[in-house]
N, CA, C and O of each residue as an XYZ file, in Angstrom:
292
protein
N      10.762     -0.365     17.163
C       9.659     -0.457     16.345
C       8.553      0.520     16.767
O       8.474      0.857     17.949
N       7.741      0.962     15.896
C       6.666      1.839     16.106
C       5.308      1.332     15.835
O       5.152      0.447     14.993
N       4.260      1.856     16.523
C       2.935      1.479     16.175
C       2.224      2.526     15.385
O       1.117      2.296     14.899
N       2.862      3.727     15.239
C       2.312      4.745     14.475
C       2.105      4.378     13.041
O       3.062      3.938     12.405
N       0.924      4.522     12.475
C       0.713      4.122     11.112
C       1.311      5.110     10.088
O       0.867      6.249      9.937
N       2.338      4.602      9.402
C       3.138      5.391      8.449
C       2.803      5.131      7.011
O       3.275      5.811      6.100
N       1.971      4.124      6.828
C       1.593      3.758      5.390
C       0.250      2.990      5.503
O      -0.180      2.622      6.596
N      -0.388      2.763      4.349
C      -1.496      1.876      4.271
C      -1.371      1.073      2.920
O      -0.552      1.371      2.050
N      -2.254      0.035      2.830
C      -2.056     -0.897      1.786
C      -3.240     -0.660      0.788
O      -4.361     -0.368      1.206
N      -2.950     -0.800     -0.583
C      -3.987     -0.577     -1.570
C      -3.746     -1.529     -2.725
O      -2.665     -1.557     -3.314
N      -4.816     -2.343     -3.053
C      -4.682     -3.150     -4.291
C      -4.539     -2.230     -5.550
O      -5.304     -1.287     -5.754
N      -3.534     -2.559     -6.357
C      -3.303     -1.761     -7.656
C      -2.487     -2.569     -8.577
O      -1.468     -3.137     -8.185
N      -2.931     -2.637     -9.856
C      -2.180     -3.277    -10.886
C      -1.842     -4.762    -10.495
O      -0.713     -5.207    -10.703
N      -2.759     -5.464     -9.969
C      -2.638     -6.980     -9.759
C      -1.625     -7.236     -8.563
O      -1.119     -8.356     -8.490
N      -1.320     -6.340     -7.690
C      -0.552     -6.438     -6.446
C      -1.128     -5.600     -5.343
O      -1.928     -4.701     -5.601
N      -0.728     -5.881     -4.079
C      -1.060     -4.954     -2.993
C       0.186     -4.109     -2.696
O       1.258     -4.588     -2.327
N      -0.065     -2.786     -2.895
C       1.021     -1.836     -2.678
C       0.903     -1.055     -1.452
O      -0.213     -0.749     -1.031
N       2.018     -0.695     -0.821
C       2.003      0.239      0.300
C       2.090      1.681     -0.210
O       2.819      2.017     -1.143
N       1.251      2.545      0.507
C       1.162      3.928      0.095
C       1.496      4.748      1.365
O       1.017      4.441      2.456
N       2.337      5.807      1.192
C       2.700      6.593      2.349
C       1.566      7.218      3.037
O       0.566      7.571      2.412
N       1.684      7.362      4.257
C       0.643      8.004      5.150
C      -0.523      7.102      5.433
O      -0.671      6.022      4.860
N      -1.363      7.587      6.353
C      -2.535      6.779      6.703
C      -3.729      7.196      5.959
O      -3.847      8.370      5.610
N      -4.609      6.325      5.697
C      -5.825      6.549      4.962
C      -6.896      6.785      6.043
O      -7.263      5.829      6.726
N      -7.437      8.066      6.238
C      -8.464      8.323      7.256
C      -9.655      7.353      7.128
O     -10.043      6.970      6.024
N     -10.223      6.971      8.278
C     -11.379      6.146      8.354
C     -12.453      6.600      7.397
O     -12.719      7.799      7.312
N     -13.083      5.692      6.669
C     -14.149      5.991      5.787
C     -13.764      6.508      4.460
O     -14.643      6.650      3.610
N     -12.457      6.823      4.183
C     -11.961      7.279      2.957
C     -11.376      6.104      2.138
O     -10.965      5.106      2.730
N     -11.333      6.191      0.892
C     -10.671      5.178      0.032
C     -10.177      5.823     -1.189
O     -10.603      6.924     -1.537
N      -9.275      5.159     -1.863
C      -8.763      5.603     -3.128
C      -9.777      5.193     -4.205
O     -10.305      4.081     -4.192
N     -10.039      6.145     -5.161
C     -10.972      5.809     -6.239
C     -10.418      4.909     -7.228
O      -9.231      5.011     -7.538
N     -11.218      3.980     -7.784
C     -10.676      3.062     -8.732
C     -10.202      3.873     -9.991
O     -10.917      4.684    -10.580
N      -8.949      3.567    -10.324
C      -8.342      4.303    -11.458
C      -7.471      5.451    -11.020
O      -6.663      5.954    -11.802
N      -7.627      5.886     -9.745
C      -6.699      6.943     -9.251
C      -5.330      6.607     -9.260
O      -4.988      5.485     -8.886
N      -4.459      7.483     -9.660
C      -3.024      7.378     -9.683
C      -2.412      7.586     -8.260
O      -2.596      8.633     -7.640
N      -1.698      6.578     -7.784
C      -1.151      6.780     -6.457
C       0.407      6.408     -6.582
O       0.825      5.583     -7.395
N       1.143      7.052     -5.761
C       2.637      6.779     -5.733
C       2.848      5.961     -4.492
O       2.408      6.293     -3.391
N       3.570      4.834     -4.736
C       3.696      3.815     -3.646
C       5.095      3.818     -3.014
O       5.987      4.505     -3.512
N       5.291      3.097     -1.979
C       6.542      3.043     -1.375
C       7.651      2.446     -2.157
O       8.829      2.629     -1.850
N       7.269      1.725     -3.174
C       8.293      1.161     -4.190
C       8.586      2.229     -5.234
O       9.321      1.967     -6.186
N       8.027      3.430     -5.076
C       8.290      4.552     -5.973
C       7.772      4.406     -7.307
O       8.328      4.943     -8.265
N       6.594      3.611     -7.430
C       5.944      3.515     -8.668
C       4.655      4.306     -8.647
O       4.067      4.514     -7.586
N       4.235      4.727     -9.753
C       2.886      5.398     -9.897
C       1.975      4.294    -10.470
O       2.185      3.839    -11.594
N       0.979      3.873     -9.703
C       0.107      2.836    -10.075
C      -1.313      3.235    -10.071
O      -1.659      4.275     -9.510
N      -2.134      2.476    -10.655
C      -3.623      2.788    -10.752
C      -4.353      1.971     -9.766
O      -4.363      0.743     -9.856
N      -5.016      2.661     -8.748
C      -5.776      1.912     -7.713
C      -6.888      1.075     -8.312
O      -7.600      1.479     -9.232
N      -6.997     -0.122     -7.734
C      -8.062     -1.084     -8.043
C      -9.112     -0.997     -6.976
O      -8.876     -0.423     -5.913
N     -10.260     -1.550     -7.237
C     -11.316     -1.623     -6.265
C     -10.871     -2.538     -5.149
O     -10.203     -3.547     -5.374
N     -11.253     -2.170     -3.950
C     -10.938     -3.034     -2.752
C     -12.064     -4.056     -2.618
O     -13.199     -3.732     -2.267
N     -11.701     -5.302     -2.911
C     -12.607     -6.423     -2.822
C     -11.927     -7.598     -2.100
O     -10.708     -7.631     -1.933
N     -12.756     -8.552     -1.683
C     -12.143     -9.753     -1.096
C     -11.098    -10.438     -2.016
O     -10.104    -11.003     -1.560
N     -11.371    -10.355     -3.285
C     -10.396    -10.935     -4.266
C      -9.143    -10.136     -4.415
O      -8.058    -10.711     -4.502
N      -9.248     -8.802     -4.449
C      -8.037     -7.988     -4.742
C      -7.142     -8.032     -3.534
O      -5.925     -7.920     -3.683
N      -7.728     -8.205     -2.244
C      -6.894     -8.357     -1.074
C      -6.053     -9.624     -1.132
O      -5.021     -9.715     -0.467
N      -6.467    -10.560     -1.887
C      -5.638    -11.841     -2.106
C      -4.496    -11.716     -3.135
O      -3.673    -12.622     -3.264
N      -4.456    -10.617     -3.844
C      -3.368    -10.396     -4.778
C      -1.958    -10.450     -4.031
O      -1.884    -10.156     -2.838
N      -0.927    -10.807     -4.718
C       0.352    -10.926     -3.979
C       0.789     -9.437     -3.569
O       0.449     -8.423     -4.179
N       1.571     -9.482     -2.470
C       2.141     -8.162     -2.003
C       3.348     -7.816     -2.802
O       4.179     -8.678     -3.086
N       3.474     -6.458     -3.205
C       4.670     -6.045     -3.840
C       5.827     -6.239     -2.934
O       5.794     -5.711     -1.823
N       6.913     -6.994     -3.329
C       8.000     -7.151     -2.478
C       8.768     -5.904     -2.140
O       9.203     -5.719     -1.004
N       8.934     -5.056     -3.112
C       9.612     -3.755     -2.908
C       8.944     -2.867     -1.854
O       9.577     -2.235     -1.009
N       7.572     -2.873     -1.980
C       6.731     -2.111     -0.964
C       6.972     -2.736      0.417
O       7.278     -2.042      1.387
N       6.835     -3.987      0.473
C       7.061     -4.729      1.823
C       8.332     -4.330      2.442
O       8.364     -4.017      3.632
N       9.422     -4.324      1.674
C      10.787     -3.987      2.217
C      10.806     -2.614      2.698
O      11.347     -2.346      3.771
N      10.186     -1.621      1.888
C      10.162     -0.240      2.278
C       9.353     -0.022      3.500
O       9.733      0.753      4.378
N       8.203     -0.716      3.579
C       7.281     -0.607      4.716
C       7.973     -1.106      6.037
O       7.814     -0.503      7.098
N       8.734     -2.216      5.925
C       9.485     -2.690      7.066
C      10.491     -1.615      7.555
O      10.575     -1.305      8.744
N      11.258     -1.056      6.567
C      12.192      0.008      6.959
C      11.529      1.143      7.656
O      12.043      1.655      8.650
N      10.313      1.577      7.121
C       9.698      2.696      7.707
C       9.272      2.503      9.171
O       9.220      3.465      9.937
N       8.963      1.234      9.559
C       8.532      0.974     10.932
C       9.668      0.402     11.778
O       9.461      0.051     12.939
N      10.844      0.310     11.209
C      12.001     -0.058     11.982
C      12.224     -1.597     12.109
O      12.933     -2.024     13.020
N      11.685     -2.364     11.294
C      11.911     -3.831     11.306
C      13.240     -4.105     10.663
O      13.493     -3.721      9.521
N      14.118     -4.798     11.439
C      15.480     -5.084     10.865
C      15.340     -6.005      9.583
O      14.444     -6.834      9.423
N      16.316     -5.743      8.740
C      16.328     -6.438      7.458
C      16.631     -7.888      7.590
O      16.675     -8.603      6.590
């Protein structure tokens, strides 16, 4: 398993999706920005709020994220 950040999470289209790469400190995706996720979907970024962080996690993104960091299936 690795501690190197290989992805970050972003609320988008009523779910929390994993996005490849790290998001540098102080930067954010703009609301409405199209992003490609680990589940290989192109989704529209939502605003990061306390409420959007409670959206359910995309199961396909979670599985892909686990594979990327070496968590066994």
